N, C-alpha and C positions, 0 to 999 in steps of 0.2 A: 844700730846693726844695718850692716852693708846689706842694700837689696839689688844690687847689681846682678845683672845676668850673668851666670857662669859660663866659662868657656868650653866648647865644644873642640877636641882635638882630633885632626884628620891625620892618621897614620897609616900610610901617606900616599897622596896623588903622584910623589915624585919617585918612590921606590918600593920595593916589596919589603917592609919593616918587618912582618910575621915569618918570612920566609929566611931572613938573612941578618936581621939585625936587632933581635931581641935582646940579646945581652946588652949593647949599647942603650935600647930604649928603657931597660930597667935601672941602667947606672942612672940615667937621667931621672926617672922616677924617683930614687934614692936620695938624689942631689935636691929632689924638689923643683927643679926647674928644666927648660928645655931653651937652648940657645938656638934662635930660628934665623937660619941665612935667608935674606930675600935672594930669591936667584936672579933679579934683574940689576940692583945696584951692589949686590953683596953685603949690604948693611945687615948688622946683626941685633937682633932684639931678644930679649929674655922673656920667657914666658913662665909664670909659676904654674908647678905641675903637682901641687899637693891636693888631694881629694876634695878639701873644702873650696877650691878654685875652680876643679874640673867638672864639667856636668857628665861627659861621655866621652870616651875613647873610641873614636871609629876606626876600625883596621881593615885596611885593603891588602888583598892578597890573592894569588893564584895557588898557592900551596901553605897551608897551616899546619903541616905537619909538625916543624921546629916548635910553633906556638903551642899545639897539642902536647907535644912529647916533653916540653920542658915545663908544663904545668903553669904557664904565666897566666892564663885566664883566671884559674883558680886564685892564684897569688893576687891579683889585681882587683879581683872581686873582695876578696879578704881584707884587703886594704881600703876598700870604699868606692871602687871606681865602678861607674856604668859602662858595659861595653856594648858595641855595636859593629857589624861585620859586613863587609863588601867582598863577596867571593866572587871571584870570577871563573866560571867553569866553561870553557868553550869545547867543541869537539876535538876529539883526537887528530890532531895534524902536526906530527913533528917538525916537518919543514917551516911552518908557522911559527910554533911554538916549542923549540927543541929540548928546553930542560925544564918543563913542568910535567909533574908525575903523571901517571897514568890515570885514565879518566875513572877507573874503579877505586883507584887510590883516593882521588879527590872526592867521590862518592861517600867513602869511608869518613874523610875529614867533615863532610858538611852533615851528615849524621851525628858526628859527635858533637859539633857545634850547635845543633839544633837541640839534642838531648842535655847539652851541659848549660846552655843558656835559653832563653826564651826565643822559639822559632821567629816572633816577631821581630827579634833583633838582627835577623839575617837578611842580607838581600843577595839575590843571584844575581850575577851581571854575566850576559851572555856578550860578549865585547871584545874586539869589535866585528861586525860580520865583514868577512873579506871575500872580495872576488879577483880572480888571478889566472894567468895561463902558465902553464907549466909543461912546455915542450909540445904541446898539442894545440891544434886550433880551437878547440872549444873552451868556453868558459868555466871555470870551476868555481866553488864556494866552499865554505866551512861549515855548512849547516847541518851535515850528515848526521850528527848525533843528538840534533836538538831535541828531537822527540823523545829520545831516551834520556837525555838529561832532565827534561820538563817532568818527565813521568816519575821519576825517582824523587826529584826536588819537592815533587807535591806530597809524597809520600812522608817525607820528613817535616812538612808544614811549612814549607815556602809557599808564600802567596804572591810574590813580587818578583819579575822577571825585568833587570833593564838592560838596553841593547842600544847600539848605535852601528853606524857604517863606518869604515875605516878611513882616517883622513890621511891624505895624499901629501905629507910634508917632504921637502926637498929632501933631506936626509934619509928618508926612506928610500927614495929613487937612487940617491947615491949607493945605499946600503946594496942594492940589488943588481948593481952594474955587473959585478963580477960572477954573475949565476945566468950564465946563457940559456935562452928559452923561457926564462921566468921574467913576468912581468904582473904588476898589479892593475886591475881594472876599475874605473870609477863607475858604475853602473847608471843608466837612466833614472831620473826621479820614478818614471813610471815602474821601473823594475824595483826600486827600493820600497814603493807603495805596495806591489804586488807581496812581496817578500815580507813585509809587517802584518800585512793582512793574514797571510798563510801562516805565520807565527803566532799571532792573535787566535786564530781558530784552533792551533795545537794546544795554546795555553789554556783556552776557555774550557778545553775538556778535564784539565786536570786543576781548575779552578785557580789558576795563578793569572794576574793581572800583568800587561805588559805596559812598560814605559819606555821611552826614548831618552837617550841623553845626549843633547846639543843638537838636535834634528829639527830645528824650526821649520825650515822649508819643506821637509817632508810631513811633519804633522799636520802643518797647515794645508797641505796638499789631500790629506786623508777624507774620507767621507764623514759626514756627521754621526752616521749610525756606528763608526767606529770606537770602541772604549780605550783605545791607546792614548795616552797623555804623557805629558813631559815629565821626566824623572827628577826628583830630588835624592841625590846620592847621600847627601848630608841633610838630611831630613828632620831638623830640629822641632817640627810639629809632632813627629812619631815618636821622637826620643821623648818629649814630654808625656806624652801619653802613655808610653811604656814605663818610664821611671818617674814620671812627676818632676818637679823642681823648677828652677827659674832659669830661662835660657831666652836668648834672643830669636825671634822669627824674621829677622830681616833677610834681604836676599844677599848673598855673597857678591857684591860686586867686583871682586877681583877674579873671579870666573867668568865663562864664556857666556853672559845673560843674553846678549844680542842673538847668540847661536841657539839659545833655547835650554841654557842651564838654569836650573831649579833648585840648586843647592844654596843653602841657608848659611849663614856667617860660622866661620870656624876657623881654627889655625893650623895650617898644614906645616908639619914638621918633617926632617928628613932633607935630603939634600942630593941633588942630581951629581953634583961633583964628589961629595966625601962618601955617599951611599949608592955606588952603581949597583943597578940590578944585573943579577946574573942569569934570568931567565933566557934572556937573549932572543926576545920574541922579534921575527923578522919585521912586523908592522909597528913597533914600539916608538913612539915620539921621543922617550926619555934617552934611549940608547945613542951611542955614538954612531955616526953615519958608516963608519967603517966596516961595521959588521964583524970585527974581531970576537973571537971566541974569549969569553972571560973565565977565569977558573972559578968553577961552581964550588961554594963551602957552606958550611952551616947547615947541612940538608940531612 
């Protein structure tokens, strides 16, 4: 009898599969394998995708409406797959996230996920925290709906919030060149600490713990009485607690471990090239630098 750890599938850090590519995803499930393209060397490997080989499928999305409307969660559960969800819900700010649903629509999706699945299997990600100037001298941020989201998430049984500050990749700076008066700001570490502690205070009132994603420097600068810890967005230990079964608890060395990534081993599917994300988020590292609008589909 094979005692090898089962695989955790990450679907996906590279694009939004639940929003745009569930038909493709189910085709691969029905074939019993995924062809995984390495984004660095373009080599293709094959990942068995049958329920006896997969421990959990971790879905990442900003819009679970197509996933819910298509009944894909129920279908996958009936086939024998365990499901876990990383749901990014940020404040309403169309200039930053022009193609995500309204906040109320995302609340409805979160409610359905938590009622249809174990609420422990849903991470709320408020990610990233952005600071910017937009035609004015004062610095703005995207935290204005944070308290509202926290209160609603807690009502649905959410106990974890994962956050990070925006990474200032060169392609993002190229993207905003054509936006006169707009610029992203990288705040001081003191400001970041202040923001995290304020978020922690809000969350403590609704029994949600705060975790940071790849923010080692800020995390190490926090006072010892803070309860903020580094996140594991692929939390194999939690997956084992919820679902049981045999899986590896090793760190995923392919992620940003030096920056504080706590993710455990998984296989990320999807492709930056073949599966472009149509949310067109201004701060996204995965989208092309040109900022050209893609045609929205499958919503």
